[in-house]
DOTOR-889452 format. One record per residue (C-alpha): x, y, z; chain; residue number from 1. Coordinates in pm, 1 decimal, always signed. Layout:
REM DOTOR-889452
<site u="X" v="Y" w="Z" chain="A" n="NUM"/>
...
***
This chain:
REM DOTOR-889452
<site u="-13035.6" v="+8188.6" w="+6276.3" chain="A" n="1"/>
<site u="-12884.6" v="+8388.2" w="+6020.3" chain="A" n="2"/>
<site u="-12504.7" v="+8383.0" w="+5999.9" chain="A" n="3"/>
<site u="-12427.6" v="+8749.2" w="+6003.8" chain="A" n="4"/>
<site u="-12567.0" v="+8948.4" w="+6272.5" chain="A" n="5"/>
<site u="-12567.1" v="+9345.6" w="+6261.8" chain="A" n="6"/>
<site u="-12317.6" v="+9447.8" w="+6563.6" chain="A" n="7"/>
<site u="-12336.6" v="+9821.4" w="+6496.0" chain="A" n="8"/>
<site u="-12593.1" v="+10026.7" w="+6310.4" chain="A" n="9"/>
<site u="-12493.3" v="+10398.5" w="+6219.8" chain="A" n="10"/>
<site u="-12819.6" v="+10559.0" w="+6197.2" chain="A" n="11"/>
<site u="-12821.9" v="+10917.3" w="+6044.6" chain="A" n="12"/>
<site u="-13097.9" v="+11100.6" w="+6222.0" chain="A" n="13"/>
<site u="-13068.6" v="+11417.0" w="+6030.6" chain="A" n="14"/>
<site u="-12801.5" v="+11593.2" w="+5795.9" chain="A" n="15"/>
<site u="-12857.6" v="+11919.9" w="+5951.6" chain="A" n="16"/>
<site u="-12555.7" v="+12042.4" w="+6159.2" chain="A" n="17"/>
<site u="-12425.1" v="+12368.5" w="+6307.4" chain="A" n="18"/>
<site u="-12054.9" v="+12315.9" w="+6171.2" chain="A" n="19"/>
<site u="-11934.9" v="+12270.6" w="+5805.8" chain="A" n="20"/>
<site u="-11629.2" v="+12032.8" w="+5863.7" chain="A" n="21"/>
<site u="-11422.1" v="+11997.9" w="+5558.6" chain="A" n="22"/>
<site u="-11380.7" v="+11634.3" w="+5584.5" chain="A" n="23"/>
<site u="-11759.0" v="+11517.5" w="+5662.7" chain="A" n="24"/>
<site u="-11899.6" v="+11229.3" w="+5490.8" chain="A" n="25"/>
<site u="-12237.2" v="+11409.0" w="+5487.0" chain="A" n="26"/>
<site u="-12263.1" v="+11753.7" w="+5301.1" chain="A" n="27"/>
<site u="-12382.4" v="+11902.6" w="+5623.6" chain="A" n="28"/>
<site u="-12718.5" v="+12111.7" w="+5598.2" chain="A" n="29"/>
<site u="-12856.2" v="+12368.6" w="+5826.3" chain="A" n="30"/>
<site u="-13200.5" v="+12363.1" w="+5725.0" chain="A" n="31"/>
<site u="-13436.9" v="+12048.4" w="+5736.4" chain="A" n="32"/>
<site u="-13415.4" v="+11845.1" w="+5445.1" chain="A" n="33"/>
<site u="-13729.1" v="+11698.7" w="+5279.6" chain="A" n="34"/>
<site u="-13765.6" v="+11327.4" w="+5350.0" chain="A" n="35"/>
<site u="-13617.9" v="+11333.3" w="+5700.8" chain="A" n="36"/>
<site u="-13749.7" v="+11017.7" w="+5885.8" chain="A" n="37"/>
<site u="-14048.3" v="+11103.4" w="+6122.8" chain="A" n="38"/>
<site u="-14030.7" v="+11004.8" w="+6487.6" chain="A" n="39"/>
<site u="-14296.3" v="+10729.1" w="+6409.5" chain="A" n="40"/>
<site u="-14081.0" v="+10612.3" w="+6130.9" chain="A" n="41"/>
<site u="-13769.1" v="+10605.0" w="+6359.0" chain="A" n="42"/>
<site u="-13964.4" v="+10410.1" w="+6609.8" chain="A" n="43"/>
<site u="-14074.8" v="+10154.3" w="+6365.6" chain="A" n="44"/>
<site u="-13716.8" v="+10090.0" w="+6234.3" chain="A" n="45"/>
<site u="-13579.8" v="+10052.0" w="+6592.5" chain="A" n="46"/>
<site u="-13862.8" v="+9814.5" w="+6645.0" chain="A" n="47"/>
<site u="-13770.6" v="+9606.3" w="+6347.5" chain="A" n="48"/>
<site u="-13409.4" v="+9594.0" w="+6445.8" chain="A" n="49"/>
<site u="-13479.5" v="+9486.8" w="+6820.8" chain="A" n="50"/>
<site u="-13714.0" v="+9179.6" w="+6669.9" chain="A" n="51"/>
<site u="-13412.3" v="+8996.5" w="+6559.3" chain="A" n="52"/>
<site u="-13082.9" v="+9143.8" w="+6686.7" chain="A" n="53"/>
<site u="-12902.6" v="+9348.9" w="+6958.6" chain="A" n="54"/>
<site u="-12665.7" v="+9606.5" w="+6789.2" chain="A" n="55"/>
<site u="-12544.3" v="+9919.6" w="+6935.6" chain="A" n="56"/>
<site u="-12722.1" v="+10213.4" w="+6774.7" chain="A" n="57"/>
<site u="-12498.6" v="+10484.6" w="+6702.5" chain="A" n="58"/>
<site u="-12750.8" v="+10790.3" w="+6653.5" chain="A" n="59"/>
<site u="-12539.7" v="+11032.9" w="+6450.9" chain="A" n="60"/>
<site u="-12577.7" v="+11283.7" w="+6176.0" chain="A" n="61"/>
<site u="-12545.5" v="+11564.5" w="+6097.5" chain="A" n="62"/>
<site u="-12580.3" v="+11671.4" w="+6435.4" chain="A" n="63"/>
<site u="-12838.8" v="+11450.7" w="+6610.7" chain="A" n="64"/>
<site u="-12900.1" v="+11693.6" w="+6886.8" chain="A" n="65"/>
<site u="-13062.8" v="+11906.8" w="+6616.8" chain="A" n="66"/>
<site u="-13366.3" v="+11674.7" w="+6644.2" chain="A" n="67"/>
<site u="-13616.0" v="+11782.5" w="+6888.1" chain="A" n="68"/>
<site u="-13717.5" v="+11424.4" w="+6946.6" chain="A" n="69"/>
<site u="-13346.2" v="+11292.4" w="+7016.8" chain="A" n="70"/>
<site u="-13427.9" v="+11208.7" w="+7385.7" chain="A" n="71"/>
<site u="-13746.7" v="+11008.5" w="+7278.2" chain="A" n="72"/>
<site u="-13547.8" v="+10832.2" w="+7016.0" chain="A" n="73"/>
<site u="-13284.6" v="+10749.9" w="+7268.7" chain="A" n="74"/>
<site u="-13525.6" v="+10630.8" w="+7532.4" chain="A" n="75"/>
<site u="-13737.2" v="+10421.2" w="+7267.8" chain="A" n="76"/>
<site u="-13392.5" v="+10247.9" w="+7170.8" chain="A" n="77"/>
<site u="-13281.4" v="+10167.5" w="+7528.2" chain="A" n="78"/>
<site u="-13648.5" v="+10073.6" w="+7607.8" chain="A" n="79"/>
<site u="-13621.9" v="+9801.5" w="+7348.5" chain="A" n="80"/>
<site u="-13312.1" v="+9660.8" w="+7514.9" chain="A" n="81"/>
<site u="-13069.0" v="+9825.8" w="+7252.2" chain="A" n="82"/>
<site u="-12776.1" v="+10006.9" w="+7358.0" chain="A" n="83"/>
<site u="-12770.1" v="+10366.6" w="+7237.6" chain="A" n="84"/>
<site u="-12446.6" v="+10564.9" w="+7166.3" chain="A" n="85"/>
<site u="-12442.3" v="+10908.8" w="+7031.2" chain="A" n="86"/>
<site u="-12205.5" v="+11081.0" w="+6785.7" chain="A" n="87"/>
<site u="-12202.7" v="+11464.7" w="+6822.2" chain="A" n="88"/>
<site u="-11954.1" v="+11726.5" w="+6765.1" chain="A" n="89"/>
<site u="-12018.7" v="+11833.8" w="+7125.2" chain="A" n="90"/>
<site u="-12066.6" v="+12197.5" w="+7090.6" chain="A" n="91"/>
<site u="-12437.6" v="+12194.5" w="+7153.6" chain="A" n="92"/>
<site u="-12390.1" v="+12024.4" w="+7502.3" chain="A" n="93"/>
<site u="-12503.3" v="+12238.2" w="+7801.0" chain="A" n="94"/>
<site u="-12554.7" v="+12114.5" w="+8153.7" chain="A" n="95"/>
<site u="-12926.8" v="+12051.0" w="+8069.7" chain="A" n="96"/>
<site u="-12850.0" v="+11855.8" w="+7772.9" chain="A" n="97"/>
<site u="-12569.5" v="+11649.7" w="+7926.3" chain="A" n="98"/>
<site u="-12806.8" v="+11571.4" w="+8205.9" chain="A" n="99"/>
<site u="-13080.6" v="+11477.8" w="+7965.2" chain="A" n="100"/>
<site u="-12824.8" v="+11248.3" w="+7770.6" chain="A" n="101"/>
<site u="-12761.1" v="+11062.2" w="+8105.4" chain="A" n="102"/>
<site u="-13119.8" v="+11023.0" w="+8203.6" chain="A" n="103"/>
<site u="-13222.4" v="+10911.5" w="+7844.3" chain="A" n="104"/>
<site u="-12976.9" v="+10618.2" w="+7889.4" chain="A" n="105"/>
<site u="-12688.6" v="+10665.8" w="+7658.7" chain="A" n="106"/>
<site u="-12428.8" v="+10428.5" w="+7688.5" chain="A" n="107"/>
<site u="-12121.4" v="+10643.8" w="+7515.1" chain="A" n="108"/>
<site u="-12097.0" v="+10967.8" w="+7340.8" chain="A" n="109"/>
<site u="-11861.2" v="+11000.3" w="+7061.2" chain="A" n="110"/>
<site u="-11704.9" v="+11342.6" w="+7011.5" chain="A" n="111"/>
<site u="-11440.7" v="+11432.8" w="+6749.9" chain="A" n="112"/>
<site u="-11124.0" v="+11618.2" w="+6821.0" chain="A" n="113"/>
<site u="-10939.9" v="+11688.3" w="+6501.5" chain="A" n="114"/>
<site u="-10653.9" v="+11858.7" w="+6645.5" chain="A" n="115"/>
<site u="-10488.3" v="+11866.9" w="+6998.3" chain="A" n="116"/>
<site u="-10524.9" v="+12237.8" w="+7011.3" chain="A" n="117"/>
<site u="-10781.1" v="+12505.5" w="+6908.3" chain="A" n="118"/>
<site u="-10617.8" v="+12637.7" w="+6600.8" chain="A" n="119"/>
<site u="-10605.9" v="+12300.4" w="+6413.1" chain="A" n="120"/>
<site u="-10945.3" v="+12178.9" w="+6533.9" chain="A" n="121"/>
<site u="-11146.1" v="+12497.3" w="+6459.7" chain="A" n="122"/>
<site u="-10972.4" v="+12512.0" w="+6125.6" chain="A" n="123"/>
<site u="-11078.8" v="+12162.9" w="+6017.4" chain="A" n="124"/>
<site u="-11430.9" v="+12249.3" w="+6169.3" chain="A" n="125"/>
<site u="-11444.1" v="+12579.9" w="+5978.9" chain="A" n="126"/>
<site u="-11572.2" v="+12742.6" w="+6302.8" chain="A" n="127"/>
<site u="-11381.6" v="+12939.4" w="+6558.0" chain="A" n="128"/>
<site u="-11439.2" v="+12854.3" w="+6945.6" chain="A" n="129"/>
<site u="-11567.6" v="+12489.7" w="+6848.0" chain="A" n="130"/>
<site u="-11256.3" v="+12301.7" w="+7006.1" chain="A" n="131"/>
<site u="-11328.3" v="+12475.1" w="+7354.6" chain="A" n="132"/>
<site u="-11702.5" v="+12406.0" w="+7320.7" chain="A" n="133"/>
<site u="-11633.4" v="+12026.6" w="+7252.8" chain="A" n="134"/>
<site u="-11391.8" v="+12011.4" w="+7555.6" chain="A" n="135"/>
<site u="-11654.4" v="+12186.5" w="+7773.4" chain="A" n="136"/>
<site u="-11917.4" v="+11928.5" w="+7629.8" chain="A" n="137"/>
<site u="-11696.7" v="+11657.2" w="+7710.0" chain="A" n="138"/>
<site u="-11633.0" v="+11788.2" w="+8064.3" chain="A" n="139"/>
<site u="-12001.9" v="+11817.2" w="+8124.1" chain="A" n="140"/>
<site u="-12074.7" v="+11469.0" w="+8000.9" chain="A" n="141"/>
<site u="-11795.8" v="+11337.9" w="+8228.8" chain="A" n="142"/>
<site u="-11949.3" v="+11511.7" w="+8518.7" chain="A" n="143"/>
<site u="-12270.6" v="+11320.7" w="+8459.9" chain="A" n="144"/>
<site u="-12076.6" v="+11013.8" w="+8451.9" chain="A" n="145"/>
<site u="-12146.6" v="+10939.7" w="+8075.5" chain="A" n="146"/>
<site u="-11857.6" v="+10748.4" w="+7903.6" chain="A" n="147"/>
<site u="-11695.8" v="+10961.7" w="+7609.8" chain="A" n="148"/>
<site u="-11523.6" v="+10833.7" w="+7313.4" chain="A" n="149"/>
<site u="-11270.6" v="+11053.0" w="+7135.4" chain="A" n="150"/>
<site u="-11284.2" v="+11026.1" w="+6729.3" chain="A" n="151"/>
<site u="-10994.9" v="+11185.0" w="+6512.6" chain="A" n="152"/>
<site u="-10994.3" v="+11176.9" w="+6136.5" chain="A" n="153"/>
<site u="-10635.2" v="+11152.6" w="+6030.4" chain="A" n="154"/>
<site u="-10517.4" v="+11387.3" w="+5750.6" chain="A" n="155"/>
<site u="-10227.0" v="+11593.3" w="+5654.6" chain="A" n="156"/>
<site u="-10390.8" v="+11864.6" w="+5858.9" chain="A" n="157"/>
<site u="-10347.2" v="+11689.7" w="+6188.7" chain="A" n="158"/>
<site u="-10103.6" v="+11418.0" w="+6130.7" chain="A" n="159"/>
<site u="-9834.6" v="+11547.7" w="+6349.8" chain="A" n="160"/>
<site u="-10098.7" v="+11597.5" w="+6628.3" chain="A" n="161"/>
<site u="-10230.7" v="+11251.8" w="+6659.1" chain="A" n="162"/>
<site u="-10007.5" v="+11137.9" w="+6952.5" chain="A" n="163"/>
<site u="-10107.4" v="+11484.4" w="+7126.0" chain="A" n="164"/>
<site u="-10478.6" v="+11414.2" w="+7066.1" chain="A" n="165"/>
<site u="-10408.3" v="+11069.8" w="+7210.9" chain="A" n="166"/>
<site u="-10249.5" v="+11206.4" w="+7513.9" chain="A" n="167"/>
<site u="-10547.3" v="+11458.3" w="+7543.6" chain="A" n="168"/>
<site u="-10798.0" v="+11162.4" w="+7539.4" chain="A" n="169"/>
<site u="-10623.8" v="+11020.2" w="+7825.2" chain="A" n="170"/>
<site u="-10596.4" v="+11348.4" w="+8018.5" chain="A" n="171"/>
<site u="-10982.8" v="+11409.6" w="+7997.3" chain="A" n="172"/>
<site u="-11083.8" v="+11059.2" w="+8108.5" chain="A" n="173"/>
<site u="-11201.5" v="+10943.7" w="+7790.3" chain="A" n="174"/>
<site u="-11298.5" v="+10563.7" w="+7760.4" chain="A" n="175"/>
<site u="-11172.1" v="+10524.6" w="+7401.8" chain="A" n="176"/>
<site u="-10959.9" v="+10686.6" w="+7114.0" chain="A" n="177"/>
<site u="-11067.2" v="+10579.9" w="+6777.4" chain="A" n="178"/>
<site u="-10910.4" v="+10704.5" w="+6476.3" chain="A" n="179"/>
<site u="-11057.6" v="+10750.7" w="+6119.3" chain="A" n="180"/>
<site u="-10867.3" v="+10736.9" w="+5793.6" chain="A" n="181"/>
<site u="-11019.0" v="+10959.3" w="+5542.5" chain="A" n="182"/>
<site u="-11247.5" v="+10827.3" w="+5274.0" chain="A" n="183"/>
<site u="-11306.3" v="+11052.8" w="+4994.2" chain="A" n="184"/>
<site u="-11684.4" v="+11095.3" w="+4991.4" chain="A" n="185"/>
<site u="-11916.3" v="+11386.5" w="+5059.3" chain="A" n="186"/>
<site u="-11699.6" v="+11689.8" w="+5166.6" chain="A" n="187"/>
<site u="-11395.2" v="+11452.7" w="+5209.1" chain="A" n="188"/>
<site u="-11396.7" v="+11423.3" w="+4812.9" chain="A" n="189"/>
<site u="-11322.6" v="+11784.0" w="+4779.1" chain="A" n="190"/>
<site u="-11008.2" v="+11775.6" w="+4989.2" chain="A" n="191"/>
<site u="-10886.2" v="+11442.4" w="+4933.9" chain="A" n="192"/>
<site u="-10601.2" v="+11535.7" w="+4712.9" chain="A" n="193"/>
<site u="-10514.3" v="+11814.0" w="+4949.1" chain="A" n="194"/>
<site u="-10570.6" v="+11638.0" w="+5288.7" chain="A" n="195"/>
<site u="-10519.8" v="+11268.5" w="+5240.8" chain="A" n="196"/>
<site u="-10203.6" v="+11132.9" w="+5391.0" chain="A" n="197"/>
<site u="-9996.8" v="+10868.7" w="+5175.3" chain="A" n="198"/>
<site u="-9995.3" v="+10506.6" w="+5184.3" chain="A" n="199"/>
<site u="-9662.4" v="+10506.3" w="+5354.7" chain="A" n="200"/>
<site u="-9804.4" v="+10751.8" w="+5622.9" chain="A" n="201"/>
<site u="-10094.6" v="+10533.9" w="+5696.4" chain="A" n="202"/>
<site u="-9856.5" v="+10263.1" w="+5754.0" chain="A" n="203"/>
<site u="-9653.5" v="+10468.5" w="+5999.0" chain="A" n="204"/>
<site u="-9990.0" v="+10595.4" w="+6184.2" chain="A" n="205"/>
<site u="-10121.8" v="+10238.8" w="+6206.9" chain="A" n="206"/>
<site u="-9769.3" v="+10086.1" w="+6356.3" chain="A" n="207"/>
<site u="-9775.7" v="+10369.3" w="+6584.1" chain="A" n="208"/>
<site u="-10121.3" v="+10274.7" w="+6713.5" chain="A" n="209"/>
<site u="-10019.2" v="+9932.5" w="+6751.0" chain="A" n="210"/>
<site u="-9768.0" v="+10031.0" w="+6991.9" chain="A" n="211"/>
<site u="-10021.8" v="+10216.9" w="+7197.9" chain="A" n="212"/>
<site u="-10257.4" v="+9933.8" w="+7187.6" chain="A" n="213"/>
<site u="-9994.9" v="+9746.6" w="+7367.6" chain="A" n="214"/>
<site u="-9984.1" v="+9998.8" w="+7649.5" chain="A" n="215"/>
<site u="-10371.2" v="+9910.1" w="+7698.7" chain="A" n="216"/>
<site u="-10424.8" v="+10265.8" w="+7857.7" chain="A" n="217"/>
<site u="-10754.2" v="+10331.4" w="+7673.4" chain="A" n="218"/>
<site u="-10957.9" v="+10155.5" w="+7439.6" chain="A" n="219"/>
<site u="-10831.4" v="+10189.4" w="+7087.6" chain="A" n="220"/>
<site u="-10997.8" v="+10114.4" w="+6729.7" chain="A" n="221"/>
<site u="-10903.5" v="+10194.8" w="+6379.8" chain="A" n="222"/>
<site u="-11197.1" v="+10283.6" w="+6161.0" chain="A" n="223"/>
<site u="-11167.9" v="+10275.6" w="+5775.5" chain="A" n="224"/>
<site u="-10834.7" v="+10136.1" w="+5809.6" chain="A" n="225"/>
<site u="-10884.6" v="+9765.5" w="+5786.6" chain="A" n="226"/>
<site u="-10520.7" v="+9704.4" w="+5690.9" chain="A" n="227"/>
<site u="-10454.4" v="+9793.2" w="+6068.2" chain="A" n="228"/>
<site u="-10549.2" v="+9419.4" w="+6138.9" chain="A" n="229"/>
<site u="-10291.6" v="+9298.7" w="+5879.6" chain="A" n="230"/>
<site u="-10029.8" v="+9508.5" w="+6061.7" chain="A" n="231"/>
<site u="-10148.6" v="+9404.4" w="+6403.8" chain="A" n="232"/>
<site u="-10128.2" v="+9033.2" w="+6306.2" chain="A" n="233"/>
<site u="-9783.1" v="+9092.8" w="+6132.3" chain="A" n="234"/>
<site u="-9656.4" v="+9270.8" w="+6421.4" chain="A" n="235"/>
<site u="-9784.9" v="+9012.0" w="+6687.4" chain="A" n="236"/>
<site u="-9625.3" v="+8728.6" w="+6494.1" chain="A" n="237"/>
<site u="-9307.1" v="+8888.1" w="+6471.5" chain="A" n="238"/>
<site u="-9296.3" v="+8950.0" w="+6856.4" chain="A" n="239"/>
<site u="-9407.3" v="+8581.4" w="+6931.1" chain="A" n="240"/>
<site u="-9749.0" v="+8695.9" w="+7067.8" chain="A" n="241"/>
<site u="-10075.1" v="+8521.5" w="+7015.3" chain="A" n="242"/>
<site u="-10349.4" v="+8746.5" w="+6899.1" chain="A" n="243"/>
<site u="-10708.7" v="+8683.7" w="+6838.1" chain="A" n="244"/>
<site u="-10741.7" v="+8827.5" w="+6489.3" chain="A" n="245"/>
<site u="-10985.1" v="+9095.0" w="+6483.2" chain="A" n="246"/>
<site u="-11142.5" v="+9166.0" w="+6146.1" chain="A" n="247"/>
<site u="-11097.5" v="+9474.8" w="+5944.7" chain="A" n="248"/>
<site u="-11382.6" v="+9599.4" w="+5701.9" chain="A" n="249"/>
<site u="-11714.0" v="+9503.7" w="+5878.6" chain="A" n="250"/>
<site u="-11936.4" v="+9684.7" w="+5618.1" chain="A" n="251"/>
<site u="-12244.9" v="+9478.0" w="+5522.1" chain="A" n="252"/>
<site u="-12128.9" v="+9190.0" w="+5764.3" chain="A" n="253"/>
<site u="-12157.2" v="+9332.7" w="+6108.8" chain="A" n="254"/>
<site u="-12199.6" v="+9696.9" w="+6030.1" chain="A" n="255"/>
<site u="-12428.0" v="+9910.9" w="+5823.2" chain="A" n="256"/>
<site u="-12537.4" v="+10266.8" w="+5791.9" chain="A" n="257"/>
<site u="-12908.5" v="+10390.3" w="+5757.2" chain="A" n="258"/>
<site u="-12966.7" v="+10729.7" w="+5619.5" chain="A" n="259"/>
<site u="-13194.2" v="+11002.7" w="+5723.0" chain="A" n="260"/>
<site u="-13413.8" v="+10910.1" w="+5440.0" chain="A" n="261"/>
<site u="-13424.1" v="+10536.6" w="+5553.3" chain="A" n="262"/>
<site u="-13155.7" v="+10412.2" w="+5287.6" chain="A" n="263"/>
<site u="-12940.9" v="+10114.8" w="+5409.9" chain="A" n="264"/>
<site u="-12604.2" v="+10134.2" w="+5293.9" chain="A" n="265"/>
<site u="-12309.1" v="+9890.2" w="+5401.8" chain="A" n="266"/>
<site u="-12140.4" v="+10198.3" w="+5568.3" chain="A" n="267"/>
<site u="-12156.2" v="+10565.3" w="+5568.0" chain="A" n="268"/>
<site u="-11887.1" v="+10594.4" w="+5314.6" chain="A" n="269"/>
<site u="-11998.2" v="+10335.4" w="+5047.7" chain="A" n="270"/>
<site u="-12295.4" v="+10519.4" w="+4868.4" chain="A" n="271"/>
<site u="-12463.2" v="+10200.8" w="+4737.9" chain="A" n="272"/>
<site u="-12829.1" v="+10121.4" w="+4863.0" chain="A" n="273"/>
<site u="-12925.4" v="+9772.3" w="+4982.1" chain="A" n="274"/>
<site u="-13306.7" v="+9874.2" w="+5030.8" chain="A" n="275"/>
<site u="-13488.0" v="+10127.3" w="+5217.2" chain="A" n="276"/>
<site u="-13647.6" v="+10062.9" w="+5550.1" chain="A" n="277"/>
<site u="-13963.9" v="+10274.1" w="+5458.1" chain="A" n="278"/>
<site u="-14044.5" v="+10010.5" w="+5207.6" chain="A" n="279"/>
<site u="-13876.6" v="+9689.4" w="+5342.0" chain="A" n="280"/>
<site u="-13830.3" v="+9531.5" w="+5681.6" chain="A" n="281"/>
<site u="-13458.5" v="+9581.2" w="+5796.3" chain="A" n="282"/>
<site u="-13446.1" v="+9237.5" w="+5870.0" chain="A" n="283"/>
<site u="-13507.6" v="+9144.5" w="+5528.0" chain="A" n="284"/>
<site u="-13271.2" v="+9383.1" w="+5359.5" chain="A" n="285"/>
<site u="-12988.7" v="+9273.2" w="+5614.6" chain="A" n="286"/>
<site u="-13051.9" v="+8901.5" w="+5538.5" chain="A" n="287"/>
<site u="-13149.8" v="+8902.0" w="+5154.2" chain="A" n="288"/>
<site u="-12955.8" v="+9181.9" w="+5013.5" chain="A" n="289"/>
<site u="-12728.4" v="+9089.6" w="+4729.9" chain="A" n="290"/>
<site u="-12506.6" v="+9391.8" w="+4784.8" chain="A" n="291"/>
<site u="-12453.3" v="+9271.0" w="+5157.2" chain="A" n="292"/>
<site u="-12412.3" v="+8902.2" w="+5055.7" chain="A" n="293"/>
<site u="-12125.1" v="+8993.3" w="+4816.0" chain="A" n="294"/>
<site u="-11936.4" v="+9191.2" w="+5084.2" chain="A" n="295"/>
<site u="-11987.9" v="+8880.2" w="+5305.6" chain="A" n="296"/>
<site u="-11775.9" v="+8668.4" w="+5054.1" chain="A" n="297"/>
<site u="-11378.7" v="+8757.1" w="+5056.7" chain="A" n="298"/>
<site u="-11337.1" v="+8533.3" w="+4762.7" chain="A" n="299"/>
<site u="-11497.9" v="+8784.6" w="+4544.6" chain="A" n="300"/>
<site u="-11243.5" v="+9069.9" w="+4615.2" chain="A" n="301"/>
<site u="-11030.1" v="+9161.8" w="+4319.6" chain="A" n="302"/>
<site u="-10679.2" v="+9260.5" w="+4233.3" chain="A" n="303"/>
<site u="-10410.3" v="+9230.6" w="+4494.7" chain="A" n="304"/>
<site u="-10692.7" v="+9238.0" w="+4787.8" chain="A" n="305"/>
<site u="-10804.5" v="+8903.4" w="+4615.3" chain="A" n="306"/>
<site u="-10470.3" v="+8739.9" w="+4636.1" chain="A" n="307"/>
<site u="-10381.8" v="+8850.0" w="+4976.7" chain="A" n="308"/>
<site u="-10310.3" v="+8605.0" w="+5243.8" chain="A" n="309"/>
<site u="-10471.0" v="+8845.1" w="+5490.2" chain="A" n="310"/>
<site u="-10792.0" v="+8921.6" w="+5281.8" chain="A" n="311"/>
<site u="-11021.3" v="+8752.0" w="+5545.3" chain="A" n="312"/>
<site u="-10893.7" v="+8949.5" w="+5835.9" chain="A" n="313"/>
<site u="-10863.7" v="+9278.5" w="+5643.0" chain="A" n="314"/>
<site u="-11062.3" v="+9292.3" w="+5320.3" chain="A" n="315"/>
<site u="-10923.4" v="+9643.7" w="+5228.3" chain="A" n="316"/>
<site u="-11170.5" v="+9956.3" w="+5252.8" chain="A" n="317"/>
<site u="-11441.4" v="+9899.4" w="+5005.4" chain="A" n="318"/>
<site u="-11560.7" v="+10231.3" w="+5030.5" chain="A" n="319"/>
<site u="-11198.7" v="+10348.2" w="+4926.9" chain="A" n="320"/>
<site u="-11189.7" v="+10118.1" w="+4635.9" chain="A" n="321"/>
<site u="-11524.9" v="+10248.1" w="+4508.9" chain="A" n="322"/>
<site u="-11429.3" v="+10590.3" w="+4541.1" chain="A" n="323"/>
<site u="-11096.4" v="+10512.4" w="+4336.7" chain="A" n="324"/>
<site u="-11222.5" v="+10304.2" w="+4080.8" chain="A" n="325"/>
<site u="-11608.5" v="+10271.6" w="+4090.3" chain="A" n="326"/>
<site u="-11589.6" v="+9898.1" w="+4198.1" chain="A" n="327"/>
<site u="-11628.4" v="+9808.5" w="+4556.4" chain="A" n="328"/>
<site u="-11457.5" v="+9491.1" w="+4510.6" chain="A" n="329"/>
<site u="-11121.4" v="+9602.5" w="+4379.5" chain="A" n="330"/>
<site u="-10821.7" v="+9651.3" w="+4552.0" chain="A" n="331"/>
<site u="-10775.5" v="+9882.0" w="+4848.0" chain="A" n="332"/>
<site u="-10576.2" v="+10189.4" w="+4694.3" chain="A" n="333"/>
<site u="-10416.1" v="+10289.9" w="+5020.7" chain="A" n="334"/>
<site u="-10232.3" v="+9958.9" w="+5110.9" chain="A" n="335"/>
<site u="-9841.6" v="+9948.1" w="+5063.9" chain="A" n="336"/>
<site u="-9852.3" v="+9549.4" w="+5131.1" chain="A" n="337"/>
<site u="-9777.8" v="+9313.9" w="+4842.5" chain="A" n="338"/>
<site u="-9932.4" v="+8992.8" w="+4896.8" chain="A" n="339"/>
<site u="-9762.0" v="+8661.7" w="+4862.8" chain="A" n="340"/>
<site u="-10054.6" v="+8512.4" w="+4700.5" chain="A" n="341"/>
<site u="-10271.2" v="+8225.8" w="+4787.1" chain="A" n="342"/>
<site u="-9987.5" v="+7980.9" w="+4789.3" chain="A" n="343"/>
<site u="-9818.9" v="+8167.0" w="+5058.3" chain="A" n="344"/>
<site u="-10140.1" v="+8161.0" w="+5312.8" chain="A" n="345"/>
<site u="-10088.0" v="+8055.0" w="+5628.9" chain="A" n="346"/>
<site u="-10416.8" v="+7931.3" w="+5762.7" chain="A" n="347"/>
<site u="-10348.8" v="+8013.9" w="+6122.0" chain="A" n="348"/>
<site u="-10337.0" v="+8370.8" w="+6024.3" chain="A" n="349"/>
<site u="-10650.8" v="+8371.0" w="+5811.7" chain="A" n="350"/>
<site u="-10920.5" v="+8168.0" w="+5974.6" chain="A" n="351"/>
<site u="-11232.4" v="+8102.7" w="+5798.1" chain="A" n="352"/>
<site u="-11468.0" v="+8423.0" w="+5808.6" chain="A" n="353"/>
<site u="-11752.6" v="+8411.7" w="+6052.1" chain="A" n="354"/>
<site u="-11984.1" v="+8677.7" w="+6178.8" chain="A" n="355"/>
<site u="-11849.4" v="+8888.0" w="+6467.9" chain="A" n="356"/>
***
């Protein structure tokens, strides 16, 4: 059996969207784009995945509810024994849509709240009223018994409101609260200088997140913030706790992204292509891609990431490194930690890397 198995596949069903969010990975489109995978092509890809792995398929976009065949795709995914999650902005969820999501077999719906109040969220999403629409969508899903995950992209726009978004997630009965740290690609590239928080603020947010994780009131996960797992280990060690060292960057080793055209990337923020599922079986791309192979070898990391005693756990954000200097193996530009070097390595803190 191949050592590395896909655990999460983010499948961009469309780039079409009804919003124009200022931070989005995809430069959202309102009209269909040429080259969007057909229903048949989507089914073939899902069949290929199911033939050798059982990842969670995160059906995303754009806005996946824009696709007329979305419920067919969900049912086909579930029918192949895979878990189907849906990532939506929540504004298109009506009582009927919520019921169809439930009946199709969606495991969880992820909805972004990028502010704890309408003014902040609507300003971020560039559409008045979408905060209340998202909250209404969440309520309708909860009424159907569908689990909801709240996502929040942390920027200067909402940094002060992150604790309030966390409390709102608890209040509305969300199963999980995931924070995303901005990666400067797509629309995010144009706002990076203005909206990106400092490396020191990243450390503060991630330490706050660790404190909340200890409360264990809701599932928490930091995305595009691999140095959280270094902070987590440091804090646990200082507190005399034993902690299973979860890994940071999973791009290409347990996670990948498949675009609406079938391009396979390590993640949605690293715009390098390992292959295309229209030309090559996904299993072959996953197992034989040189790009993915390099991402599975922490020993190839450069700069201070290459010297860091936490590199097997963290790895740094490869997409941010690529955005900063054009080399995805270079040092993570938004990390304040100064490594002790390989001589200071504590083998208990840096176990040999294995598939998740």
